[in-house]
C-alpha positions in Angstrom: 0.0 0.0 0.0 1.1 3.6 -0.5 2.6 5.8 2.2 0.6 8.9 2.6 2.0 12.2 1.4 0.2 15.2 3.0 1.8 17.5 0.4 -0.4 15.9 -2.3 -4.2 15.7 -2.5 -6.0 12.8 -1.0 -9.2 11.3 -2.5 -11.6 9.6 -0.1 -14.0 7.5 -2.2 -17.4 7.1 -0.6 -19.0 3.9 -1.9 -22.7 4.3 -1.2 -24.1 2.3 1.8 -20.6 1.6 3.1 -20.4 3.9 6.1 -19.3 6.9 4.1 -21.6 9.3 6.0 -20.0 8.4 9.4 -16.6 8.6 7.8 -17.4 12.0 6.3 -17.7 13.5 9.8 -14.3 12.1 10.9 -12.5 13.4 7.8 -14.1 16.8 8.3 -12.7 16.8 11.8 -9.3 15.7 10.7 -8.9 18.1 7.7 -11.0 21.1 8.8 -11.1 23.8 6.0 -9.0 21.5 3.8 -11.9 19.0 3.6 -13.9 19.2 0.4 -17.1 17.5 -0.7 -17.6 15.6 -4.0 -21.3 14.8 -4.4 -23.8 14.9 -7.3 -27.0 16.7 -6.4 -29.5 14.1 -7.5 -32.7 16.2 -7.3 -31.4 19.1 -9.3 -28.9 17.1 -11.5 -25.9 19.3 -10.5 -22.5 17.7 -10.9 -19.8 18.0 -8.1 -17.6 21.1 -8.0 -14.1 20.6 -9.3 -11.6 22.0 -6.8 -8.3 23.7 -7.6 -5.5 21.3 -6.4 -2.6 23.6 -6.7 -1.7 26.8 -5.0 -2.2 30.1 -6.8 0.7 31.2 -8.9 2.5 28.0 -8.0 3.0 24.5 -9.4 2.9 23.0 -5.9 -0.2 21.2 -4.6 -2.3 22.7 -1.8 -1.1 20.7 1.3 -3.3 18.6 3.6 -6.2 18.6 1.0 -8.8 15.9 1.2 -11.7 15.5 -1.2 -14.4 13.0 -0.1 -17.5 11.8 -2.0 -19.0 9.6 -4.7 -16.4 9.2 -7.5 -18.5 7.3 -9.9 -16.8 6.9 -13.3 -20.0 5.6 -15.1 -21.8 8.9 -14.4 -19.0 11.2 -15.5 -17.7 12.4 -12.1 -15.2 9.6 -11.3 -11.6 10.1 -10.3 -10.4 10.0 -13.9 -13.0 12.6 -14.9 -12.1 15.1 -12.2 -8.7 14.4 -10.8 -6.7 12.1 -13.0 -3.4 13.5 -11.6 -4.2 12.5 -8.0 -2.6 9.2 -7.1 -3.5 8.5 -3.5 -6.8 7.2 -2.3 -8.6 5.7 0.7 -12.0 4.0 0.8 -14.2 1.8 2.9 -15.9 -1.3 1.5 -18.7 -3.5 2.6 -19.6 -7.1 1.8 -21.1 -6.8 -1.7 -24.3 -8.7 -0.8 -24.9 -6.7 2.3 -24.3 -3.5 0.4 -26.8 -4.4 -2.2 -29.4 -5.4 0.4 -28.8 -2.1 2.3 -29.3 -0.1 -0.9 -32.6 -1.9 -1.6 -33.9 -1.3 1.9 -32.8 2.4 1.7 -34.5 3.0 -1.7 -37.7 1.3 -0.6 -37.7 3.3 2.7 -37.2 6.6 0.9 -39.9 5.9 -1.7 -42.4 5.0 1.1 -42.1 8.5 2.5 -41.9 10.2 -0.9 -38.3 11.2 -0.6 -35.1 10.4 -2.4 -34.0 11.2 -5.9 -31.8 9.8 -8.7 -30.7 12.0 -11.5 -33.7 14.3 -11.0 -36.3 11.6 -10.7 -37.8 10.1 -7.5 -36.2 6.8 -6.4 -38.4 3.8 -7.1 -38.0 0.0 -6.8 -41.0 -2.1 -7.8 -39.4 -5.5 -7.3 -39.1 -8.0 -4.4 -35.7 -8.5 -2.9 -34.9 -11.7 -4.9 -35.9 -10.2 -8.2 -33.8 -7.1 -7.4 -30.7 -9.1 -6.5 -31.0 -11.3 -9.6 -31.6 -8.4 -12.0 -29.4 -5.7 -10.6 -25.6 -5.4 -10.7 -23.4 -4.4 -7.8 -22.1 -0.8 -8.3 -18.9 -1.3 -6.3 -16.6 -1.3 -9.3 -17.9 2.0 -10.5 -16.0 3.6 -7.5 -12.7 1.9 -8.3 -10.2 2.6 -11.1 -11.6 1.6 -14.5 -8.9 -0.9 -15.3 -9.4 -3.2 -12.3 -9.5 -6.9 -13.2 -9.2 -10.3 -11.4 -5.6 -10.4 -12.6 -4.4 -6.9 -11.6 -6.6 -5.8 -8.7 -4.0 -6.3 -6.0 -1.3 -4.5 -8.0 -3.7 -1.5 -8.7 -4.8 -1.3 -5.1 -1.2 -1.4 -3.8 -0.1 1.4 -6.2 -3.1 3.7 -5.7 -4.5 3.2 -2.2 -3.2 4.1 1.3 -5.8 1.9 2.8 -9.1 0.2 2.2 -11.2 -0.3 5.3 -14.3 -2.5 5.8 -17.5 -1.7 7.5 -17.6 -5.2 9.2 -14.5 -4.2 11.1 -15.2 -0.5 11.0 -13.6 1.0 14.1 -10.4 -1.0 13.6 -10.3 0.0 9.9 -10.7 3.7 10.7 -8.0 3.4 13.4 -5.6 2.0 10.8 -6.5 4.8 8.4 -5.9 7.3 11.2 -2.4 5.9 11.8 -1.5 5.9 8.1 -2.7 9.5 7.7 -1.0 10.7 11.0 -4.4 11.7 12.4 -5.9 11.1 15.9 -8.1 8.1 16.5 -11.8 8.9 16.7 -14.8 6.9 17.8 -17.1 6.1 14.9 -20.6 7.7 15.0 -23.3 5.4 13.7 -25.4 7.1 11.2 -27.6 6.6 8.1 -28.6 3.0 9.0 -31.3 1.1 7.0 -33.5 -1.3 8.9 -33.2 -5.0 8.0 -36.7 -5.9 6.9 -36.2 -8.3 3.9 -34.1 -11.5 3.4 -33.4 -13.1 0.0 -33.4 -16.9 -0.6 -30.2 -19.0 -0.4 -30.4 -19.6 -4.1 -30.5 -15.9 -4.9 -27.6 -15.3 -2.6 -25.6 -18.0 -4.4 -26.3 -16.6 -7.8 -25.5 -13.0 -6.7 -22.1 -14.1 -5.4 -21.3 -16.1 -8.5 -22.1 -13.0 -10.7 -19.9 -10.8 -8.6 -16.7 -12.7 -8.2 -14.4 -9.7 -8.9 -16.2 -7.6 -6.3 -15.7 -10.4 -3.8 -12.0 -10.8 -4.7 -11.5 -7.1 -3.9 -13.6 -7.3 -0.8 -11.8 -10.4 0.6 -8.5 -8.6 -0.1 -9.7 -5.7 1.9 -10.7 -8.0 4.7 -7.1 -9.3 4.8 -5.8 -5.7 5.0 -7.9 -5.1 8.1 -7.0 -8.4 9.9 -5.3 -7.7 13.2 -2.9 -10.5 12.3 -1.8 -8.8 9.0 -2.1 -5.1 9.9 
């Protein structure tokens, strides 16, 4: 993994439904005024602001800069679209199945109260949980570099990432990130949780995992990175 360079910008990639809201508050505390948001405004279809990375009248980067948000390359506001010159990232992952289930519950919850938007339209799912899992595709890879494959994922991650945490070992993961960034450890606030109200069949789970082998290779690698034995 990379060693953090505070003289260069840091991108914190918020994979939806993976604890990014809680991590947002910690990063904001760590970086203060040097913390910047990168979020698409879904209701009004407004793309994220592109920040100036270098100092005025200088070729040097602004120091201690952290940009956090949804870097989705399929929608035109990924890392390569906005900051191709930045080469150090952090992110937090979640088990791909649990992430997909959480997203389903979140969307259903938002549509039940008439809230939630996607690209200017209200969020809507009219499928049961099994149909949703069988027909939808995990969006995890949209938040990683475009060239990730089952052959090169470890090499790409080692060359681009300071650390990848996991929600299943969240506090320990964030403590590791704090150490690598030279920041104080902070207790994780638990926010933006979706209630567990639906469960898919075992056959649906098997098919979903079979369809998303690369996502699980990356996730299992992240699990190793956050093992107390290997850390």
